[in-house]
C-alpha positions as CSV (number, residue, x, y, z in Angstrom):
1,M,163.1,95.6,-1.2
2,H,160.1,94.2,0.6
3,T,157.1,96.3,1.7
4,T,156.0,94.3,4.8
5,I,155.3,96.3,8.0
6,L,154.8,94.5,11.3
7,E,153.7,96.2,14.5
8,T,154.0,95.5,18.2
9,E,152.9,97.5,21.3
10,R,155.9,99.7,21.2
11,L,157.6,99.0,17.9
12,L,157.2,99.2,14.2
13,L,159.1,96.8,12.0
14,R,159.4,98.2,8.5
15,P,161.8,98.2,5.6
16,F,164.9,100.3,5.8
17,R,164.9,103.7,4.0
18,E,167.5,106.1,2.7
19,T,166.4,108.5,5.4
20,D,167.6,106.1,8.1
21,L,171.2,106.7,7.2
22,Q,172.1,109.2,9.9
23,E,170.5,107.3,12.7
24,L,172.0,104.1,11.5
25,F,175.5,105.6,11.7
26,E,174.8,106.9,15.2
27,C,173.8,103.4,16.2
28,C,176.6,101.5,14.4
29,Q,179.6,103.5,15.4
30,N,179.2,102.1,19.0
31,P,182.0,99.5,19.5
32,N,179.9,97.7,22.1
33,L,177.3,96.9,19.4
34,G,179.7,95.9,16.7
35,N,181.8,93.7,18.9
36,N,178.8,91.6,19.9
37,A,177.5,91.4,16.4
38,G,180.8,90.6,14.7
39,W,181.2,93.7,12.5
40,E,183.6,96.6,12.7
41,P,182.2,99.8,14.3
42,H,181.4,102.3,11.5
43,K,184.1,104.9,11.2
44,N,182.1,107.4,9.1
45,I,178.7,107.8,7.5
46,E,180.1,106.2,4.2
47,D,180.5,102.9,6.1
48,S,176.9,103.1,7.2
49,K,175.7,104.0,3.7
50,E,177.3,100.9,2.2
51,V,175.8,98.6,4.9
52,L,172.4,100.3,4.5
53,H,172.4,99.6,0.8
54,T,174.0,96.1,0.7
55,V,172.8,94.5,3.9
56,F,169.7,96.2,5.1
57,M,167.9,97.5,2.0
58,G,169.4,94.8,-0.1
59,N,167.9,91.9,1.9
60,E,164.2,90.9,1.7
61,G,164.1,89.6,5.2
62,V,165.5,92.5,7.1
63,F,163.5,95.1,9.1
64,A,164.3,98.4,10.8
65,I,163.1,98.5,14.4
66,I,161.3,101.8,14.9
67,L,160.3,103.1,18.4
68,K,156.7,104.3,17.9
69,E,157.0,106.8,20.8
70,D,159.4,109.1,18.9
71,N,159.7,107.4,15.4
72,S,163.4,106.8,16.0
73,L,165.5,103.9,14.6
74,V,166.6,101.7,17.5
75,G,167.8,98.5,15.8
76,S,167.3,95.9,13.2
77,I,165.8,92.4,13.1
78,G,165.5,89.9,10.3
79,I,165.2,86.3,9.2
80,I,167.5,85.6,6.3
81,T,169.0,82.6,4.5
82,D,170.9,80.3,6.9
83,P,174.2,79.5,5.2
84,K,174.5,76.3,7.2
85,R,171.2,74.8,6.1
86,E,170.3,74.0,2.4
87,N,166.6,74.1,3.0
88,T,164.3,76.8,1.7
89,R,161.9,76.3,4.6
90,T,164.4,77.4,7.1
91,R,165.7,80.9,7.9
92,M,168.2,82.4,10.4
93,L,167.3,85.1,12.9
94,G,169.5,88.1,13.4
95,Y,169.1,91.2,15.4
96,W,170.8,94.2,17.1
97,L,169.5,97.0,19.3
98,K,170.8,100.4,20.2
99,E,172.7,100.2,23.5
100,C,170.6,102.7,25.3
101,H,167.6,100.4,24.9
102,W,169.2,97.2,26.1
103,G,167.3,95.6,29.0
104,K,163.9,97.1,28.2
105,G,162.4,94.0,26.5
106,M,162.3,95.5,23.1
107,A,164.4,92.8,21.5
108,S,162.1,90.1,22.8
109,E,159.1,92.1,21.6
110,A,160.5,92.3,18.1
111,T,161.7,88.6,18.2
112,R,158.2,87.3,19.1
113,T,156.7,89.2,16.2
114,I,159.3,88.2,13.6
115,L,158.9,84.5,14.7
116,D,155.2,84.7,14.2
117,Y,155.7,86.3,10.8
118,G,158.2,83.6,9.8
119,F,156.2,80.6,10.9
120,N,152.6,81.8,10.1
121,V,153.1,84.1,7.1
122,L,156.2,82.7,5.4
123,G,155.4,79.1,6.3
124,L,158.8,78.3,7.6
125,H,159.4,75.0,9.4
126,L,162.5,76.1,11.4
127,I,164.3,79.3,12.4
128,S,167.9,79.1,13.6
129,A,170.0,81.6,15.5
130,N,173.6,81.9,16.5
131,C,175.5,84.0,19.0
132,Y,179.0,84.3,20.4
133,P,179.7,82.5,23.7
134,H,180.5,85.9,25.4
135,N,177.2,87.5,24.3
136,T,175.1,86.6,27.3
137,R,172.3,89.0,26.5
138,S,171.7,87.4,23.1
139,R,171.8,83.9,24.5
140,L,169.3,84.6,27.2
141,L,167.0,86.3,24.7
142,L,167.0,83.2,22.6
143,E,166.3,80.9,25.5
144,R,163.5,83.2,26.8
145,N,161.8,83.1,23.4
146,G,161.7,79.4,23.0
147,F,164.9,78.6,21.1
148,V,166.6,75.2,21.8
149,Y,170.3,75.0,22.1
150,E,171.7,72.5,19.7
151,G,175.5,72.8,20.1
152,I,178.7,74.7,19.4
153,L,180.1,75.3,16.0
154,H,183.8,75.6,16.8
155,E,185.9,78.3,15.1
156,A,182.9,79.4,13.1
157,E,184.0,82.9,12.3
158,M,187.0,85.2,12.0
159,T,185.9,88.8,12.6
160,Y,187.3,92.0,11.1
161,D,190.0,92.3,13.8
162,G,191.3,88.7,13.4
163,H,189.6,87.2,16.4
164,V,188.2,83.7,15.9
165,Y,184.9,82.8,17.7
166,D,182.8,79.8,18.2
167,H,179.0,80.0,17.5
168,L,176.4,78.9,20.0
169,C,173.7,77.4,17.8
170,F,170.0,77.5,18.5
171,Y,166.9,76.6,16.6
172,Q,163.1,76.8,17.0
173,K,160.5,74.7,15.0
174,K,157.0,75.8,14.2
175,E,155.8,72.8,16.3
176,R,158.0,73.3,19.4
177,V,159.8,70.3,20.8
178,P,159.9,70.3,24.6
179,M,163.3,70.5,26.1
180,D,164.4,67.1,27.5
181,Q,167.2,66.3,29.9
182,K,169.8,66.0,27.1
183,D,169.0,69.6,26.0
184,L,169.3,70.9,29.5
185,T,172.6,69.1,30.0
186,M,174.1,70.7,26.9
187,I,173.0,74.2,28.1
188,S,174.5,73.5,31.5
189,A,177.8,72.3,30.1
190,N,178.0,75.3,27.8
191,R,177.4,77.8,30.6
192,V,180.0,76.2,32.8
193,R,182.6,76.7,30.0
194,T,181.6,80.3,29.2
195,E,180.6,81.8,32.5
196,Q,182.1,79.7,35.3
197,P,185.2,78.0,33.9
198,T,186.5,77.1,37.4
199,K,183.5,74.9,38.2
200,S,182.5,71.6,36.9
201,Q,179.0,71.0,35.5
202,K,177.8,69.0,38.5
203,D,178.6,71.9,40.9
204,I,175.9,74.1,39.4
205,P,172.2,73.1,39.9
206,L,169.8,73.3,37.0
207,S,167.7,75.8,38.9
208,D,170.6,78.3,38.7
209,I,171.2,77.6,35.0
210,L,167.7,77.6,33.4
211,P,165.0,80.2,33.1
212,E,162.5,79.5,36.0
213,R,159.7,78.4,33.7
214,R,161.8,75.8,31.9
215,Y,163.2,74.4,35.2
216,N,159.7,74.1,36.7
217,D,158.5,72.4,33.5
218,L,161.3,69.8,33.8
219,A,160.7,69.3,37.5
220,D,157.0,68.7,36.8
221,T,157.8,66.2,34.1
222,N,160.2,64.3,36.2
223,R,157.7,64.0,39.1
224,T,155.1,62.7,36.7
225,N,157.4,60.1,35.3
226,K,158.4,58.6,38.6
């Protein structure tokens, strides 16, 4: 188990402890959380105990997210081995957050800190991330924090309940590569498929699809190149 502790304005990222068990169970029994992350909601505290030991305490790259205000466990974040990349200088980002704290910017706060740790302390060259097509919150979080969409891995996972899901695949390099028109087109096409299946890609303007900052950056680049 690692001993690294990271800190943000509101959060403490630290290794999981045995004393986190009860709060972990309270978080992970929520079906809305498990269904977005791909694991079965915990039925009892024994489920949580096994996960605590094998996944959270047993992995060097995983951190508990602690709200400094009341010292409560509100989620987890980590950068672990990417099974799709045979390269020791890459890791895969994973995270979850207690539902009552969704929409408060905490996941982004933790993500920015873990990216800085990965690139500038661990010396990683690339950090990847995946999410399900229906997990809009996760996808938007990745885009807001500089991840580039690289494609769909079809039928990537069968979950505990027998459902088969694609993975939307993202990456971020230490030296960020600006999004070009090809990247934007892929994001546009994906959102048409997952959010607005009755519309074609050309019916949705880029300004409706992209975060405002990225759309403005592209518009400025196009004006300069004319």
